[in-house]
C-alpha positions as CSV (number, residue, x, y, z in Angstrom):
1,X,1.6,-21.1,-9.8
2,X,-1.1,-18.2,-11.5
3,X,-3.6,-18.2,-9.4
4,X,-3.3,-21.6,-8.7
5,X,-3.9,-22.8,-12.0
6,X,-1.0,-22.8,-14.1
7,X,3.2,-23.5,-13.4
8,X,4.5,-20.4,-15.5
9,X,7.9,-22.3,-15.3
10,X,6.3,-25.3,-17.1
11,X,3.9,-23.6,-19.4
12,X,6.2,-20.6,-20.3
13,X,10.0,-19.9,-21.8
14,X,10.9,-17.2,-18.8
15,X,13.7,-15.1,-19.7
16,X,15.6,-12.8,-17.0
17,X,15.8,-9.0,-18.1
18,X,17.7,-6.5,-15.9
19,X,15.0,-3.9,-16.7
20,X,11.4,-4.1,-17.0
21,X,11.1,-1.8,-19.7
22,X,13.2,-3.8,-21.9
23,X,10.2,-6.7,-21.5
24,X,8.0,-4.1,-22.4
25,X,9.3,-3.5,-25.4
26,X,9.8,-7.0,-26.5
27,X,6.2,-7.5,-26.0
28,X,5.5,-4.5,-28.2
29,X,7.8,-6.1,-30.8
30,X,6.2,-9.2,-30.5
31,X,9.0,-10.4,-29.8
32,X,7.8,-12.6,-26.5
33,X,4.2,-12.3,-25.6
34,X,4.3,-11.1,-21.9
35,X,6.4,-9.1,-19.1
36,X,6.1,-9.1,-15.3
37,X,5.6,-5.2,-14.3
38,X,4.7,-3.7,-11.4
39,X,1.8,-0.8,-11.5
40,X,4.2,2.0,-11.9
41,X,6.4,0.2,-14.6
42,X,3.4,-0.5,-16.6
43,X,2.2,3.0,-16.7
44,X,5.5,3.8,-17.8
45,X,4.9,1.3,-20.7
46,X,1.9,2.4,-22.2
47,X,4.0,5.7,-22.3
48,X,6.4,4.1,-24.8
49,X,6.1,3.8,-28.5
50,X,3.3,1.0,-29.4
51,X,2.8,1.1,-25.0
52,X,-0.7,1.9,-26.0
53,X,-2.1,-1.3,-26.7
54,X,-0.4,-3.2,-23.9
55,X,-3.1,-5.1,-21.7
56,X,-3.1,-6.6,-18.7
57,X,-3.7,-10.2,-18.8
58,X,-3.1,-11.0,-14.7
59,X,-3.4,-9.0,-11.7
60,X,-1.5,-10.7,-8.3
61,X,-3.2,-9.9,-5.3
62,X,-1.4,-7.8,-3.5
63,X,1.6,-8.1,-0.9
64,X,2.8,-6.5,1.7
65,X,5.1,-4.4,2.3
66,X,9.3,-4.9,3.1
67,X,9.1,-5.7,6.7
68,X,10.6,-5.1,9.4
69,X,12.1,-7.7,11.5
70,X,13.8,-8.5,14.5
71,X,15.5,-12.4,15.2
72,X,14.9,-14.0,17.9
73,X,15.3,-12.2,21.7
74,X,17.0,-9.0,20.4
75,X,14.2,-6.7,21.6
76,X,12.0,-7.6,24.9
77,X,8.4,-7.2,24.4
78,X,8.4,-3.5,25.6
79,X,11.3,-2.5,23.8
80,X,9.5,-3.9,20.1
81,X,6.4,-1.5,20.8
82,X,8.9,1.8,22.2
83,X,10.2,0.6,18.3
84,X,7.3,0.1,16.8
85,X,6.1,3.4,18.3
86,X,8.5,5.5,16.6
87,X,9.1,3.5,13.3
88,X,5.6,4.4,12.5
89,X,5.6,8.3,13.7
90,X,9.7,8.4,12.3
91,X,9.3,9.4,8.6
92,X,6.5,12.1,9.6
93,X,8.7,14.1,12.1
94,X,11.5,16.6,10.3
95,X,14.2,14.7,11.7
96,X,13.3,11.4,10.9
97,X,12.0,12.3,7.9
98,X,15.2,13.7,6.2
99,X,16.7,10.4,7.3
100,X,13.8,8.7,5.5
101,X,14.2,10.7,2.5
102,X,17.8,9.7,2.4
103,X,17.0,5.8,2.5
104,X,13.9,6.1,-0.2
105,X,11.8,5.4,2.6
106,X,8.3,6.8,2.0
107,X,6.5,6.2,5.3
108,X,6.3,3.2,8.0
109,X,2.5,0.9,8.5
110,X,1.4,-1.1,10.9
111,X,2.3,-4.6,10.3
112,X,-1.0,-6.2,8.4
113,X,-1.2,-9.7,9.7
114,X,-4.4,-10.7,7.5
115,X,-2.5,-10.1,4.3
116,X,0.2,-12.2,5.8
117,X,-1.5,-15.0,6.7
118,X,-3.5,-15.2,3.5
119,X,-0.1,-14.7,1.5
120,X,1.0,-18.2,3.9
121,X,-1.9,-20.2,3.1
122,X,-1.2,-19.2,-0.6
123,X,1.8,-20.0,-0.7
124,X,2.1,-22.8,1.9
125,X,5.1,-21.1,4.2
C-alpha cells in the first residue's frame, strides 16, 4: 500500500530489476513509469544521461536501521545491557573501528522504539 491508499501490486505492473540504475534508465527511456530507489540511488540516477529530469513521486516514511536481535533467553538483562553498551561504542574505538569497517558497518545506534512502534501500527504486525 502506498500511504494506505493505493495497492501497488494491483495498480501497477511490477517487475524486478537486479540493479537500481537499470530501473532509472528504464524510466528515462520511457520503458516504464516509475522505479523504487533509495536516496543514494536517486542521487546517482540524476547523474545519468537524461537523469536530471527524474523526479520523486513518493517519499516513504523513514524506516529504522537494521536491528541487532537476540532471540529467546540467550542473554540475561544484565548481559544484554553490557552488549548494548559495547556495540554503541564499538565503531568509535580503534580496534572495534577496524572490525566495523571490515563488516561495512558505519555505527551502532540505540533502538528507536517510537519508530518501530509506528511501523507496527502502519503495517499491522
